C-alpha positions in Angstrom: 110.3 82.9 82.6 111.4 81.3 78.7 107.4 80.0 78.4 106.2 83.7 79.0 106.4 86.5 76.6 105.6 90.1 76.4 102.5 89.4 74.4 101.1 87.1 77.1 100.4 89.8 79.1 98.7 92.3 76.4 95.0 93.3 77.6 92.3 94.2 74.7 89.2 92.6 76.0 88.0 91.4 79.2 88.9 88.0 78.5 92.7 88.9 78.1 92.6 91.1 81.4 91.1 87.5 83.3 93.8 85.3 81.7 96.8 88.2 82.5 94.9 88.2 86.0 95.5 84.4 86.2 99.0 84.3 84.9 100.0 87.3 87.3 98.8 85.2 90.3 100.9 82.5 89.2 103.8 84.8 89.1 103.3 86.0 92.5 103.2 82.3 93.8 106.4 81.6 92.1 107.7 85.1 93.6 106.5 83.8 96.9 108.2 80.6 97.0 111.3 82.5 95.6 111.3 84.7 98.5 111.2 81.7 100.8 114.2 79.7 99.0 116.1 82.9 99.6 115.9 82.4 103.2 112.8 84.9 104.2 110.3 83.7 106.6 107.1 83.3 105.4 105.5 86.6 106.9 108.2 88.8 105.4 107.6 86.9 102.1 103.8 87.5 102.1 104.5 90.9 102.8 106.8 91.3 99.9 104.0 89.6 97.9 101.1 91.5 99.0 102.4 94.6 98.2 103.4 93.2 94.7 100.4 91.8 93.9 98.4 95.0 95.2 100.4 96.9 92.6 100.4 94.4 89.5 97.0 93.3 89.7 94.7 96.1 91.3 96.9 99.1 89.4 98.4 97.8 86.5 96.2 95.2 85.4 93.1 96.8 86.7 93.2 100.0 86.8 96.0 101.1 84.0 95.1 97.9 81.9 98.6 97.6 81.1 101.3 95.1 80.5 103.4 94.5 83.1 106.6 93.4 81.3 106.4 96.6 78.8 105.2 99.9 80.6 108.0 100.5 82.9 108.3 104.2 82.7 106.2 106.5 85.3 104.7 103.2 86.3 105.5 103.2 90.1 105.7 106.9 90.1 101.8 106.9 88.9 101.1 104.3 91.7 102.9 105.6 94.6 102.6 109.6 93.8 98.8 109.5 93.1 96.7 106.1 92.6 97.8 104.8 96.2 97.3 108.0 97.9 93.8 108.4 96.4 92.6 105.0 96.9 94.1 104.5 100.5 92.1 105.5 103.8 95.1 106.7 105.3 98.1 106.6 103.1 101.2 106.6 104.7 105.1 106.6 104.1 105.9 103.6 105.7 103.0 101.9 103.8 104.1 102.9 100.4 107.9 102.2 101.8 106.5 98.5 102.2 104.6 98.7 98.7 107.8 100.1 96.9 109.9 97.1 98.3 107.7 94.2 97.4 107.7 96.0 93.8 111.5 96.2 93.7 111.7 92.4 94.7 109.4 91.4 92.1 110.8 93.1 89.0 114.1 92.0 90.2 112.5 88.3 90.5 111.4 88.8 86.5 114.8 90.1 85.8 116.4 87.2 87.1 113.7 84.6 85.5 114.6 86.5 82.3 111.2 88.4 81.5 112.6 92.0 81.6 115.8 93.8 80.6 118.2 95.6 82.7 116.8 99.1 81.2 113.4 98.0 81.9 114.7 97.2 85.9 116.7 100.3 86.2 113.5 102.3 85.6 111.5 100.3 88.1 114.5 100.7 90.7 114.8 104.4 90.0 111.1 105.0 90.8 110.8 102.8 93.8 113.9 104.5 95.3 111.8 108.1 95.5 110.4 107.6 98.6 110.8 111.2 99.9 109.0 112.3 96.5 106.5 110.0 97.6 106.1 111.2 101.3 106.0 114.8 100.1 103.1 113.7 97.5 101.0 112.2 100.6 101.8 115.1 103.2 100.4 117.7 100.1 97.4 115.7 99.6 96.6 116.2 103.2 97.4 119.9 102.8 95.0 120.2 99.7 92.4 123.0 100.1 89.6 124.0 97.9 89.7 123.2 94.6 93.5 122.2 94.9 92.9 118.9 94.0 93.3 119.5 90.3 97.0 120.9 90.9 97.7 118.4 93.2 96.5 115.4 90.4 98.2 117.6 87.4 101.8 117.1 89.0 101.7 113.4 89.1 99.0 112.3 86.7 97.7 109.6 85.7 95.4 111.1 82.9 98.1 110.0 80.6 99.3 106.2 80.2 102.8 105.8 81.0 
């Protein structure tokens, strides 16, 4: 990844967002081909790339407008513990586990490419491993009554940037 720098993924304007989105599409294709080269079949590689794409382009860039290479802490937690749940018709622990696998493998790919360091990767790994927490968040979402949404949201809020 020596041809990319962290600053390449900074977003300050709409033009930046479009440029970063294009860079991410390229990275996701490289990730897909990397997984094929590692021996995965096309179907499995597609599932991983689609999950990484959903996280990176819809959530990190589109919703949070963050740099995919510099905002690790809390990023996956906000996605899997809140955003995915409220933006999916029928969120499920099985589906979120698939997304977490794609996210984790994508960031391992970025580490192999030299785009992120071990500390960044450890944060992503830790947050991707907390499957029980995300399953409990989905269950508690379905249990919301009255104005309980605000308390639920506050437990894993998207109001603060990671």
